[in-house]
C-alpha positions, 0 to 999 in steps of 0.5 A: 638305382634306389638302394633304400629299403622301405618298411612300414610298421603297423601301429607305429607312425613315427621314426623315433618310436621305431627306434624305441621299439628296437631298444638300444644297440651295443648294450647287451648284458646277461647278469645275476645283478638286479639291474644293468647298472649293478652288473660287473665284469665278474657277474655278467656276460657282454655282447662280445661273449654272445655268438648268436641268438635265435628262436628254437622249438624244443622239448621242455618236458617228457611230453611238452614242446615250446618255443624258446630262445637259444643264446650261443656263447663263446668259450669265455661266455660259457666260463662266466655262465658256469661261474655265475650259476655255480651257486644255483645247485643249492638255491635258484638264481635269476639271470637277467638279460638287459639291453641298456636298462630295458629288461629283455628276459628273466630266467630262473636257473636251478642248477649250474649251467656249463655249456655254450648254449643258454636255452630258455622259454616261457610258459606262453612263448610263441614263435613270434615272441621267441623271435622278438626276444632273440632279435632284442638280444642280437640288437643289443650285441651290435652297435648301430647308429641311426640318422633321421631326417624329417621323421625318416630313418635315413641311414644306419651308420657303417659301424656294423657290416652290411649283413648286420644292417640287413639284420636290423631291417629284418628286425624292424619287419619282425617287430611289425609282425609282432605288433600286428599280432597284438 
């Protein structure tokens, strides 16, 4: 039997460009620092403290609804988020979400966040944009190693479970949909 999954991504012809499009894996950092390099254990949440991330359509005002991303945190992540945002009551702070050195999102916080859910949205968020952002967060959470031969991604190393491998293949498909919309 053929256990390969073939995915074509419009506008991307080289496997190396696919790897760039899905960013780095295993290097998620949610922080008040202005760069991932400046993040410390005290001012950041790592991928280990993130349970899940997904697109969500939610009410954002009395009359408005928007697509956004909900990031589910562990209790340790919730505690860190509360500590990181405790000064936000007196002045707005910015949370930066990085995967490696790539900025996934910047979130303005105007009050302390003391919950296991970090929900954020943009003024022009679409479902596709929210899915791509959530995917970037999940890709940053898990470690994966890709092998390439003759410009083909031939293997996703078993550092991760088969379910996560499937998620990565789905991620590549979602990226292709986002690129089609461009």
